[in-house]
ZAMARGU-4260 file (C-alpha; in steps of 0.2 Angstrom, whole numbers, plus 5000, padded with zeros to 4 digits):
<rodrens>
0) 4942/5058/5098 | 4934/5069/5112 | 4950/5068/5122 | 4961/5074/5107 | 4949/5088/5103
5) 4949/5094/5122 | 4968/5094/5122 | 4969/5103/5105 | 4976/5088/5096 | 4991/5086/5108
10) 4995/5068/5110 | 5006/5070/5125 | 4992/5080/5134 | 4980/5067/5128 | 4990/5053/5137
15) 4990/5064/5153 | 4972/5067/5152 | 4967/5049/5150 | 4978/5045/5165 | 4968/5057/5176
20) 4950/5052/5171 | 4939/5044/5184 | 4931/5027/5181 | 4915/5036/5177 | 4923/5048/5165
25) 4932/5034/5156 | 4915/5025/5154 | 4906/5041/5148 | 4895/5042/5163 | 4902/5059/5168
30) 4908/5073/5157 | 4926/5075/5154 | 4935/5090/5162 | 4931/5107/5154 | 4945/5119/5160
35) 4963/5119/5154 | 4970/5117/5171 | 4960/5101/5174 | 4964/5094/5157 | 4983/5092/5157
40) 4990/5102/5172 | 5008/5095/5169 | 5007/5100/5150 | 5001/5118/5155 | 5014/5119/5169
45) 5028/5117/5157 | 5021/5130/5145 | 5019/5142/5159 | 5037/5140/5164 | 5042/5144/5146
50) 5032/5160/5146 | 5038/5166/5163 | 5056/5165/5157 | 5052/5179/5144 | 5055/5197/5148
55) 5041/5206/5156 | 5037/5218/5141 | 5037/5202/5130 | 5024/5194/5141 | 5013/5209/5140
60) 5012/5209/5121 | 5008/5190/5122 | 4995/5193/5135 | 4986/5206/5124 | 4987/5194/5109
65) 4981/5180/5120 | 4966/5190/5127 | 4961/5194/5110 | 4961/5176/5105 | 4956/5166/5120
70) 4943/5160/5124 | 4934/5172/5112 | 4942/5177/5096 | 4939/5196/5094 | 4952/5201/5081
75) 4956/5218/5089 | 4974/5216/5093 | 4981/5227/5079 | 4969/5241/5084 | 4973/5240/5102
80) 4992/5241/5098 | 4988/5256/5087 | 4977/5264/5100 | 4991/5265/5114 | 5006/5265/5102
85) 5012/5249/5110 | 5030/5244/5105 | 5029/5226/5098 | 5048/5224/5096 | 5048/5214/5112
90) 5039/5200/5102 | 5056/5196/5095 | 5061/5187/5111 | 5046/5176/5110 | 5051/5172/5092
95) 5068/5168/5096 | 5062/5156/5110 | 5050/5148/5097 | 5035/5152/5107 | 5026/5165/5096
100) 5028/5174/5080 | 5022/5190/5071 | 5008/5187/5058 | 4998/5199/5046 | 4984/5199/5059
105) 4994/5201/5075 | 5002/5186/5084 | 5003/5168/5081 | 5006/5156/5095 | 5016/5139/5093
110) 5001/5130/5100 | 4985/5132/5110 | 4993/5128/5126 | 5006/5142/5124 | 4992/5154/5121
115) 4983/5148/5136 | 4999/5149/5146 | 5002/5167/5140 | 4985/5172/5147 | 4985/5163/5163
120) 5003/5167/5169 | 4998/5186/5169 | 4993/5195/5184 | 4974/5197/5186 | 4976/5216/5185
125) 4986/5215/5169 | 4972/5204/5162 | 4959/5216/5166 | 4969/5230/5158 | 4971/5220/5142
130) 4952/5217/5141 | 4948/5235/5144 | 4959/5240/5130 | 4952/5228/5118 | 4934/5233/5123
135) 4939/5251/5120 | 4943/5248/5102 | 4928/5237/5097 | 4915/5248/5089 | 4899/5246/5079
140) 4884/5234/5081 | 4892/5219/5074 | 4906/5220/5087 | 4894/5223/5102 | 4894/5204/5108
145) 4913/5204/5108 | 4915/5221/5116 | 4903/5215/5130 | 4914/5199/5132 | 4929/5210/5136
150) 4919/5222/5147 | 4914/5206/5157 | 4931/5199/5157 | 4938/5215/5164 | 4925/5215/5179
155) 4932/5215/5197 | 4917/5206/5203 | 4898/5202/5202 | 4888/5216/5193 | 4870/5215/5188
160) 4873/5228/5175 | 4887/5219/5166 | 4877/5203/5168 | 4862/5210/5159 | 4874/5217/5145
165) 4882/5200/5143 | 4865/5192/5142 | 4859/5203/5129 | 4875/5201/5119 | 4873/5182/5121
170) 4855/5183/5114 | 4861/5193/5099 | 4875/5180/5095 | 4863/5166/5097 | 4851/5174/5085
175) 4866/5176/5073 | 4869/5157/5073 | 4885/5158/5084 | 4882/5147/5098 | 4900/5146/5104
180) 4901/5165/5106 | 4884/5165/5114 | 4888/5151/5126 | 4904/5160/5132 | 4894/5176/5135
185) 4880/5168/5144 | 4893/5158/5155 | 4902/5174/5159 | 4885/5183/5163 | 4881/5169/5175
190) 4897/5172/5184 | 4894/5190/5186 | 4875/5188/5190 | 4869/5192/5208 | 4852/5183/5207
195) 4853/5164/5210 | 4837/5161/5199 | 4844/5172/5184 | 4861/5163/5186 | 4853/5146/5184
200) 4844/5152/5169 | 4860/5159/5161 | 4869/5143/5165 | 4856/5133/5157 | 4857/5144/5141
205) 4876/5142/5141 | 4874/5123/5143 | 4862/5123/5128 | 4874/5134/5118 | 4888/5123/5122
210) 4878/5108/5116 | 4874/5117/5100 | 4892/5121/5096 | 4897/5102/5099 | 4905/5104/5116
215) 4895/5090/5125 | 4907/5089/5140 | 4905/5108/5144 | 4887/5107/5141 | 4885/5093/5154
220) 4896/5101/5166 | 4886/5117/5165 | 4869/5108/5165 | 4874/5100/5182 | 4874/5117/5190
225) 4855/5120/5185 | 4839/5111/5189 | 4832/5112/5171 | 4822/5096/5167 | 4821/5100/5148
230) 4840/5102/5146 | 4843/5086/5157 | 4832/5077/5146 | 4840/5082/5129 | 4857/5078/5136
235) 4851/5061/5143 | 4844/5057/5126 | 4861/5059/5117 | 4873/5054/5131 | 4864/5045/5145
240) 4849/5034/5148 | 4835/5036/5135 | 4821/5030/5146 | 4826/5044/5159 | 4827/5056/5145
245) 4809/5053/5141 | 4803/5056/5158 | 4813/5072/5160 | 4807/5079/5143 | 4789/5076/5148
250) 4792/5085/5164 | 4801/5099/5155 | 4787/5101/5143 | 4774/5103/5157 | 4786/5115/5166
255) 4789/5126/5151 | 4770/5128/5148 | 4768/5134/5165 | 4781/5148/5165 | 4784/5163/5155
260) 4801/5165/5146 | 4813/5179/5148 | 4811/5193/5135 | 4829/5190/5128 | 4826/5171/5126
265) 4824/5166/5108 | 4816/5149/5113 | 4799/5157/5117 | 4783/5147/5119 | 4775/5144/5102
270) 4756/5145/5098 | 4747/5129/5098 | 4747/5127/5079 | 4752/5111/5071 | 4762/5119/5057
275) 4772/5130/5068 | 4774/5122/5085 | 4789/5111/5080 | 4798/5126/5072 | 4795/5138/5086
280) 4813/5144/5086 | 4828/5139/5076 | 4838/5140/5092 | 4828/5126/5100 | 4832/5113/5086
285) 4845/5103/5096 | 4844/5110/5114 | 4827/5106/5120 | 4828/5122/5130 | 4830/5126/5148
290) 4819/5129/5163 | 4804/5140/5159 | 4811/5145/5142 | 4808/5130/5130 | 4794/5127/5118
295) 4783/5114/5125 | 4780/5107/5108 | 4798/5105/5105 | 4801/5096/5121 | 4787/5084/5116
300) 4795/5081/5099 | 4811/5076/5109 | 4801/5065/5120 | 4795/5056/5104 | 4813/5054/5099
305) 4817/5047/5116 | 4803/5034/5113 | 4810/5030/5096 | 4827/5027/5103 | 4821/5016/5117
310) 4809/5006/5107 | 4795/5009/5119 | 4784/5017/5107 | 4769/5015/5118 | 4775/5029/5128
315) 4771/5041/5114 | 4753/5039/5121 | 4759/5048/5137 | 4767/5062/5127 | 4750/5063/5117
320) 4741/5065/5134 | 4752/5079/5139 | 4750/5087/5122 | 4731/5086/5125 | 4733/5094/5142
325) 4743/5108/5136 | 4732/5111/5121 | 4746/5107/5108 | 4744/5098/5092 | 4756/5083/5093
330) 4772/5088/5084 | 4783/5079/5073 | 4781/5060/5072 | 4773/5059/5089 | 4755/5058/5082
335) 4759/5046/5068 | 4769/5034/5080 | 4755/5034/5093 | 4742/5030/5079 | 4753/5016/5072
340) 4755/5008/5090 | 4736/5008/5092 | 4734/4999/5075 | 4726/5014/5067 | 4737/5012/5051
345) 4727/5024/5040 | 4727/5038/5053 | 4746/5035/5055 | 4749/5036/5037 | 4740/5053/5035
350) 4749/5060/5051 | 4766/5054/5045 | 4762/5060/5027 | 4759/5078/5034 | 4775/5077/5044
355) 4785/5070/5029 | 4779/5084/5018 | 4788/5097/5028 | 4805/5094/5020 | 4808/5109/5010
360) 4825/5117/5009 | 4830/5130/5022 | 4819/5123/5036 | 4821/5120/5054 | 4833/5106/5057
365) 4821/5097/5069 | 4807/5099/5057 | 4817/5091/5043 | 4824/5077/5054 | 4806/5072/5059
370) 4801/5074/5040 | 4815/5061/5037 | 4809/5049/5051 | 4791/5050/5045 | 4797/5047/5027
375) 4807/5031/5032 | 4791/5025/5041 | 4781/5028/5025 | 4794/5018/5015 | 4799/5034/5005
380) 4818/5032/5005 | 4821/5046/4992 | 4811/5059/5002 | 4820/5052/5018 | 4837/5055/5011
385) 4832/5073/5005 | 4825/5078/5022 | 4839/5071/5032 | 4853/5079/5021 | 4843/5095/5022
390) 4842/5094/5041 | 4861/5092/5042 | 4864/5107/5030 | 4852/5117/5040 | 4860/5112/5056
395) 4877/5117/5049 | 4871/5134/5043 | 4864/5138/5060 | 4879/5133/5069 | 4870/5118/5078
400) 4884/5106/5076 | 4876/5093/5087 | 4862/5090/5076 | 4872/5086/5061 | 4877/5068/5066
405) 4859/5065/5072 | 4852/5069/5055 | 4865/5057/5047 | 4860/5043/5059 | 4843/5042/5050
410) 4850/5045/5033 | 4859/5028/5035 | 4842/5020/5034 | 4838/5027/5017 | 4855/5022/5011
415) 4855/5003/5017 | 4847/4996/5001 | 4850/5008/4988 | 4866/4999/4981 | 4878/5012/4986
420) 4886/5004/5002 | 4903/5012/5000 | 4897/5030/4999 | 4884/5027/5012 | 4897/5019/5024
425) 4909/5034/5021 | 4895/5046/5026 | 4891/5036/5041 | 4909/5035/5047 | 4911/5054/5046
430) 4895/5056/5056 | 4902/5043/5069 | 4918/5053/5071 | 4908/5069/5073 | 4896/5060/5086
435) 4911/5054/5096 | 4920/5071/5095 | 4904/5080/5101 | 4901/5068/5116 | 4885/5061/5108
440) 4889/5043/5113 | 4871/5037/5110 | 4871/5044/5093 | 4888/5035/5090 | 4880/5019/5096
445) 4866/5021/5083 | 4879/5024/5069 | 4890/5009/5075 | 4874/4998/5072 | 4871/5006/5055
450) 4889/5003/5050 | 4887/4985/5056 | 4872/4984/5043 | 4883/4991/5030 | 4897/4978/5034
455) 4883/4964/5033 | 4878/4970/5016 | 4896/4969/5010 | 4899/4953/5018 | 4913/4959/5030
460) 4909/4946/5044 | 4923/4951/5057 | 4919/4970/5055 | 4900/4967/5056 | 4902/4957/5072
465) 4914/4970/5080 | 4902/4985/5075 | 4887/4975/5082 | 4895/4970/5098 | 4901/4988/5101
470) 4883/4995/5097 | 4874/4982/5108 | 4886/4984/5123 | 4882/5003/5124 | 4864/5001/5119
475) 4859/4988/5132 | 4867/4999/5146 | 4858/5015/5140 | 4840/5008/5136 | 4843/5011/5118
480) 4832/4998/5109 | 4834/5005/5092 | 4853/5002/5089 | 4852/4986/5099 | 4839/4980/5087
485) 4847/4986/5072 | 4864/4978/5077 | 4854/4961/5079 | 4846/4963/5062 | 4863/4966/5055
490) 4870/4950/5062 | 4854/4941/5056 | 4856/4948/5038 | 4874/4943/5038 | 4869/4925/5042
495) 4855/4926/5029 | 4867/4932/5015 | 4879/4918/5020 | 4866/4904/5020 | 4866/4902/5038
500) 4847/4901/5039 | 4844/4893/5056 | 4855/4906/5064 | 4846/4920/5055 | 4829/4914/5060
505) 4835/4912/5078 | 4842/4930/5079 | 4826/4937/5071 | 4815/4927/5083 | 4825/4934/5097
510) 4822/4952/5090 | 4803/4949/5089 | 4803/4943/5108 | 4814/4958/5114 | 4805/4972/5123
515) 4810/4991/5124 | 4828/4994/5128 | 4833/4978/5120 | 4822/4977/5104 | 4812/4988/5093
520) 4795/4986/5085 | 4800/4996/5070 | 4816/4987/5066 | 4806/4970/5069 | 4794/4976/5056
525) 4808/4981/5044 | 4816/4965/5046 | 4800/4955/5042 | 4805/4950/5024 | 4821/4943/5030
530) 4813/4934/5044 | 4800/4926/5032 | 4814/4921/5020 | 4824/4913/5035 | 4809/4905/5042
535) 4803/4897/5026 | 4820/4890/5024 | 4819/4882/5041 | 4801/4876/5040 | 4794/4889/5052
540) 4780/4894/5039 | 4766/4896/5052 | 4775/4910/5062 | 4781/4917/5045 | 4763/4919/5039
545) 4758/4928/5055 | 4773/4940/5053 | 4769/4943/5035 | 4751/4947/5038 | 4756/4962/5049
550) 4769/4968/5037 | 4757/4967/5022 | 4743/4977/5031 | 4756/4991/5034 | 4762/4990/5016
555) 4745/4992/5009 | 4741/5006/5021 | 4756/5017/5016 | 4756/5011/4998 | 4775/5011/4997
560) 4781/5002/4981 | 4796/4995/4990 | 4786/4988/5005 | 4773/4981/4993 | 4786/4973/4983
565) 4794/4965/4998 | 4777/4959/5004 | 4774/4951/4987 | 4791/4942/4989 | 4786/4936/5006
570) 4769/4929/4998 | 4780/4921/4985 | 4791/4912/4998 | 4775/4906/5007 | 4767/4899/4991
575) 4772/4882/4986 | 4777/4877/4968 | 4773/4886/4952 | 4760/4897/4960 | 4774/4907/4968
580) 4781/4913/4951 | 4767/4926/4948 | 4770/4933/4966 | 4788/4935/4961 | 4784/4944/4945
585) 4772/4956/4954 | 4786/4959/4967 | 4798/4964/4953 | 4785/4975/4944 | 4783/4984/4961
590) 4802/4985/4963 | 4803/4995/4947 | 4794/5009/4955 | 4804/5009/4971 | 4822/5013/4976
595) 4828/4998/4986 | 4840/4991/4972 | 4848/4979/4984 | 4832/4971/4989 | 4827/4970/4971
600) 4843/4960/4967 | 4838/4948/4982 | 4821/4946/4974 | 4829/4941/4958 | 4840/4929/4966
605) 4825/4920/4975 | 4815/4921/4959 | 4829/4913/4949 | 4831/4899/4963 | 4813/4895/4962
610) 4813/4895/4943 | 4828/4883/4943 | 4819/4871/4955 | 4805/4871/4943 | 4817/4868/4928
615) 4813/4884/4919 | 4831/4886/4914 | 4831/4900/4902 | 4822/4913/4913 | 4831/4906/4929
620) 4848/4910/4920 | 4843/4927/4916 | 4837/4931/4933 | 4852/4924/4942 | 4864/4933/4930
625) 4855/4950/4934 | 4856/4947/4952 | 4874/4942/4951 | 4878/4958/4942 | 4869/4968/4954
630) 4878/4960/4969 | 4895/4963/4961 | 4891/4981/4958 | 4885/4983/4976 | 4901/4975/4982
635) 4892/4961/4991 | 4903/4946/4988 | 4893/4934/4999 | 4877/4938/4990 | 4886/4936/4974
640) 4892/4919/4980 | 4874/4914/4982 | 4870/4919/4965 | 4885/4909/4958 | 4880/4894/4967
645) 4863/4894/4960 | 4870/4896/4942 | 4882/4882/4945 | 4867/4871/4950 | 4859/4876/4934
650) 4874/4871/4924 | 4877/4889/4918 | 4893/4899/4918 | 4894/4910/4934 | 4903/4925/4926
655) 4905/4931/4908 | 4923/4933/4902 | 4931/4949/4907 | 4946/4960/4903 | 4961/4964/4914
660) 4955/4967/4932 | 4961/4980/4943 | 4973/4973/4957 | 4962/4980/4971 | 4946/4972/4963
665) 4946/4958/4976 | 4947/4970/4991 | 4932/4974/5002 | 4926/4992/5004 | 4934/4992/5021
670) 4950/4984/5016 | 4952/4996/5002 | 4949/5011/5014 | 4962/5004/5026 | 4974/5000/5012
675) 4973/5018/5006 | 4976/5026/5023 | 4991/5014/5026 | 4998/5019/5009 | 4996/5037/5014
680) 5007/5034/5029 | 4995/5032/5043 | 4999/5020/5057 | 4988/5006/5062 | 4983/5016/5078
685) 4979/5032/5068 | 4968/5022/5056 | 4959/5014/5070 | 4956/5031/5078 | 4949/5038/5061
690) 4938/5023/5058 | 4932/5020/5076 | 4939/5002/5077 | 4952/4993/5087 | 4971/4993/5081
695) 4969/4974/5081 | 4955/4975/5069 | 4966/4986/5057 | 4980/4974/5059 | 4968/4960/5053
700) 4962/4970/5038 | 4980/4974/5033 | 4985/4956/5034 | 4970/4952/5023 | 4975/4965/5011
705) 4993/4959/5009 | 4986/4941/5007 | 4974/4946/4993 | 4986/4957/4984 | 5001/4945/4986
710) 5012/4958/4994 | 5023/4958/5010 | 5026/4976/5014 | 5018/4994/5014 | 5031/4999/5001
715) 5024/4986/4989 | 5006/4992/4994 | 5011/5010/4990 | 5018/5005/4973 | 5003/4994/4969
720) 4990/5007/4973 | 4999/5020/4963 | 4999/5008/4948 | 4981/5005/4951 | 4977/5023/4949
</rodrens>
């Protein structure tokens, strides 16, 4: 996905680029090339040849148009043409060659490579003249940043005056929420700067802006030319080794607190106030800042995120110590996690509640993200969903593209058990594509693990295993305990829902024994109700009781209806005979005040099974039918099969009579998605790219679709889906 984006969607250039990648670039360890000449030189060479074959006056018109569009769009071509009364009739030669064409706004190029070639084939003096002309016709405060761009592009060499002008223009564009423009301006300012220290600062700002705009590869390339610990830490958090990210972020916080930011830098140091430190600046929301210019509280917030991703939550104590030394109240979820790790559950609840409460609309994306994480820890899935959706919306509104997919990573947790797996899976797939496209491989790994859980919920065994394997492979190499543990939990839940209790218990025992980078304390806690169920089924009640005791203590501290319901269900599973029934009833009463509809259905299934064994047939039948209806509505066929098996053991009909079923009713959510894409004309490889799966997996899904629908060709598939409406 990143390769296609970098080569402007050109498949031939993509093939060329892939063939030129180093082993480290192909593995994601080094950034992909950022300059067109390094991306696909053969492709660019062919386009240059076409442009050079045009008449000189045609090339000059194309140069002016290209300079107006690449790499910064300034929309000044027509004004420039009018200012010098330029004859545009030579454009007809380009139109005849199929290279460019006239539009209402100026000139349209056949493709991005042609536009780049039109600019790069021109002589340097002609380029400078084109930029001077475009700068001359840009007026007014709103056009100041773009005018500065052209002035900088027309410079003959280093200039402190132009560098300062570009730096100021970059700050203005940054404040206006245009990180792509501010990054281009800052990078050009660095190229013209004569002071090495200032050049490093400008490069760090350009790298942060590139990261905000979703260009992770350019960001990493620029960051490599600086010594900014803070920026290194943020990039490592999203693309590298999460443990190293934590160390760099702590060092960056200490460094930021000891220096004074430049006057034009929006990421100034914030006052040490708990309500404001995290949102010191909207521009800091996804960058972590740069040397001497970042908000220390923001960097400590990112350090807390690094601890969350690695699973080494004890390291939050180190961040707390640094916060105390700097006189900063612990920002975000930092204080709450540290208190929970120390076993101070009531203190943790109060701190997390304060963080979760900052989820109002229009807030800072980082504040909202941490409000979502805090809400998840408190078991408040409705507020978590609200906070994470608002975080993504705030990030989009501010042009902080990189922060959108991160917010959606944590939205997935709120969606797991709500009974809407198809919609939630679609949202996670969209976030996965965005994470890959913006170079956030660690975020993509987390989303792969989330998608493995959605596949486990819907019983798609092969897909779950493929997603989980992809997540764990990346996670274990990058010290990412959170996605590694989530993928392990997904596999365990798949086993549990399919009746493989020994396998489920073994996986969850392994999860409990895994340390940071391989496991995660929070995921182990969340998975406790499933472990208790598996352990009871396999006779491991002693360990199950110990696990439940810790879960129950947290549930009582936070007072979440869902957590209390699951704790009551665990108690029912651990209680023999008829005494368990009252605990099941308590669990269902508590579920009524929660949002985890899927877990409520599992509680009804377990309750119905217990009632059947105690020969309470009428109530057992009602509970099992309710669970079956819920599982069918959730598109969870393996769980529905469990309910049907219990009903058969009871001697009751498994399903009521139904009317005519839709032809696609027997397809899984993933099969239906693949079928619709295939019917729309997408190839297996195209579908695989869109869904971040292998072509082999897509072929497997399509064979399953054809078998279930009783068809043999894509033509039949198109007709059937059309008839299905």
